[in-house]
N, C-alpha and C positions, 0 to 999 in steps of 0.2 A: 378725700374725695366723697362725696355720697352718689348711690341713685335707688331711687324708690325700685320697692324689692316686695311683691306682694303687702303695699299697704302701707308699708314702711321704709323709714330714708336708712340704706345700709351704710357705715362707712366704710370706704378700702383705702389703701396703701398701696402704691408698684414700685417695686425695688428692681432695675436691670432693667435693658431693655430688650423686648418682646423681637425684633428684629434688629439681625447682626451682620457683618459684614464677615463672612469665615477664611479661617486660614491659610487655605489652597488654595492651587490655582488652577483652573480661573479664581478670581475672589468673585462670590456670589454673595445675594443675601440669603440668610439664613434663619431660619425659624425659629427661636426660640421654645423648650420644652414649657409650661407655664407651669410652675407647682405654687396651689391655692394651701396657704397655711390656714388652717382650723385651731383658736385660740382654748384654752384650755380651761375653767372656772366651776358654775359659769358667775359671770359676778366679776371677772375682770375684762382686760383687753387686748389687743395683737403685739402692745409693746413689748410683751414680756419674750416676743420673741428677737425684739431690736436691743443691740447690734448683729447677734452673734449670729443673724441668720444672712447677712450679708455676702459672707462668705459662698452661699450659695449662689450668687449672681452666677460665679462664670460657665457655671453648666445647664443655669435656670433663669428665665425673667422670674420673681415672688412676687406675690400679692399678698395681698395681709387683708382678712376681712376680720372686722368687729360683728359678731352677732347677734339679732336683736338681742334687747334687752340690758347689753351689755356694750362697753366701752362708751365709743361716739355718736356710735346708731341711734336710730331710735328706739323707744323703749316697745309700745305697741301695747295691744295688753297683756298683763302677765298670764294670762289664762291659755294666751299661743308663747307660750316661752315654753313647749313642748319639744324631745328629738322629731318629732314626725315633722313642725313646723319648722325648727332648723334644719334639716333634712332638707326640706323643698326649699327653700330660701338658697342654699348653696348650688342647686339646681337653674333653681331664674336666674341666681347673678350671674353663673356665668353662662347660661344662655342670653342674658342680658346684652356681656359684654364680647360675645363672639366666641367664646371660650369655647372650644372643642377639644376633647378627651382632656383635660385637667390632672393634673397628676396632683389628688386631693392629698395634704397635712395633717392628721390630729392629734394633736398630744393631748391626753390627759381626756377631761370633756370634748374636748374639741374632738382626740379620736369616738366618742359615743355619736357624737354628729357624724363622724366621718362613717363610719358604719352604718346607722341609718338612713343617712345617705344612700352608701354602696348594695342597702339592701334593697331600696323603694326603686334605686331607678337603674339595674345593673350596667347597666350597657352608656350609663352616660363618663361614668372616669375612663383617663388612660391605664391608669395607675392607684392603688393608694396605699397609705401609708402610714402604720400606728404604732404610734409610743406611748409606753408606761402610760396603759387604757384598760375597765375593761368592759365586755359584753355583760355584764350583769350586775344589778346592785349592790346585791348581799354578797357575791364572791368572797370567798376569804376573809371573812370580816375580822374573826379573833385574829389571823395574819397580821391584820395592818397593825391592831392595837399591840400585839406582840414586838414589833420591830417598829413600832413608835418607841414604848419605853426601853427598848436596848438601845435605841441610839440617843432616846431621852432624860432617860430615867423614870421612877414614876408619875410625874408633873406630867411628862407627858403621855406616858401608858393612859394615865386616868383622865386624862384632856380627849384622847380618840375613843377611850371608852363611852366618854360621854355620845360625841359626838356619833359612831357609827353603830353603840349596841343599845345606848337609850333613845339616840335619836335626838338629842336639845341642840338647836338649831338657833338660841336667842343669841342676842345681841351681846351676851358677853363672853359666850361660847365661842362665836367667830372672831371677837376683839384677842382673845387667850390663844385662836388657833394663829391668828396670824404674827404673833411673840410668843409661844413657844413650839409649834409645831409646824410654819413652813418655816423654818432655818434648819429641821430635816429631814426635806425631802432631799435635799443633795449631799454629797459628801466634801465636795467644797465652795466652802462659804460665797454665798451670792452677793449682787453688787449692793451694798443697804440704800444704794439713794432708788433702786427699781419699783420699789413700792410709791414713791412719789411720784413716781412717772407712769402710776397704773391708773388710769381715770376706772372709779370702782363702784359694781351698784350691788351693795350688799342684800338688797332684797329680791333680785334673781339668785344668790346661794340660795337664801334660806326659801325662796317659791320652791324651790326644783327638790331640797330636800325637806321639806316642810313632813310632819304625820299625813301618809297618804301619798305622798309625792313622787312623780317619776323616777325622782333619783334616789327614792326608796325601792323602788319595785319593778324597773325598769328587766329586761331580760330577754338579746336578742341573743344568744348562745346557738340559739339551735335555725339563724336564722340563714346563719354567716356563707354557711352553704350556700344561697346566693350570689355571694360575691365572685363577677364572672371576668376581671381584668389584676395581673400580677397586684401581690399585695405583699408588703415590706413590714412586717413586726418586729418592734424592737423592744427594750426593756433592759433596767437596770436590773441586777441581781439581788442591790442593796435598798430598793423602792421603799420606801413604809407606807404611799400611798395609796398606790395601784400595784401589789404584789408581783413581784418576773411569774407566781404564779397563776396570775390573771391574762399575761401572753400567753403563755404556752399554752392556755384553753384554747384564747384565737387565733394560734396556729394550728392548732389540732383539729381548730374545721374546716382550715381552709385548704380547698383540693392542694394537691402536695405541687400539682404542678406550676399553681402560678404562688407558689408562696414563696419568701423571704425568710427564712428568720437569722435575728439575732441575736443574743443576749450579755450584755456585757458586765464583769466581776469588778467590785469596789464601785460601783453606778450607783447613783438613786434616781431621784424620779424627771422623766424628760430626756435624759444621758446628754444633748446636748451640753448643758453649766458643766458637768463633770467632763466630759469626753470630744472638746468640742471636734479636736481631728478624728476622731470615728467617726463621729458623728457625719460630719461632711463626708467623708472617705465615703460610706455608706450609701450616703445615701448620691453620692454622685456614681459609684457604682449600678445604684439599681435606677438610676433614671436613663444611664446607661444600653439598659438593657431594650434587647427591641421587641415590639409587638406586634 
């Protein structure tokens, strides 16, 4: 499905009913919480969350969204591929569909968009979930390189150095990244067919991470104190892409009365691929917290 948001048609999909018969007595119709899933990247799409997140339909209605410039959404001008615009798109998208107080979930790049949204519109989200992400473009860069080298040897370490230290975004580097680095993101081997399902826009990756680009300069850490909703921060101790130190930095800035923090041993990027049962349990418990 597509919906026009800020001049661009955004693709979204829905899983699970939003209105359900409750299990108590008397039986009435119950509004389910809305869990809006913001994918990583930029340059990929929401299908990275399928089918794993289907388990969450037990306690929420899921809405998958492709950011502008990504997946099946219209691209729009690449100058609009900014955290501020992606964040505004989230707000306007929810308003257009009548979604009030969404639980906004963002992993990796999706977490960056989620933070930008929650900072800009602090009263809009009902809750926030930040997974394997970073509030600063250059945070713990050497830790990334070191973890890739530990997990994948010199080939992975040298490639990470080229990308994160030297800032290379060539097609050659991105192609090598998909082959050498991406399999190291998680401790459990990924679905070998997953990449074939993703609708890629490598230009979005290159644009965001280009020399002088926002992906190499953004810094939201000092603004995270503006977040005013309950926030769950999670990460894997063995995440090479966005090290656990990045999650600790974020957690340290969220008001303690709003924060739920979880980190997982023997776990890589995104948590769900390595520890799906623990991830779903953590989400179920967080969604159930009264606000």
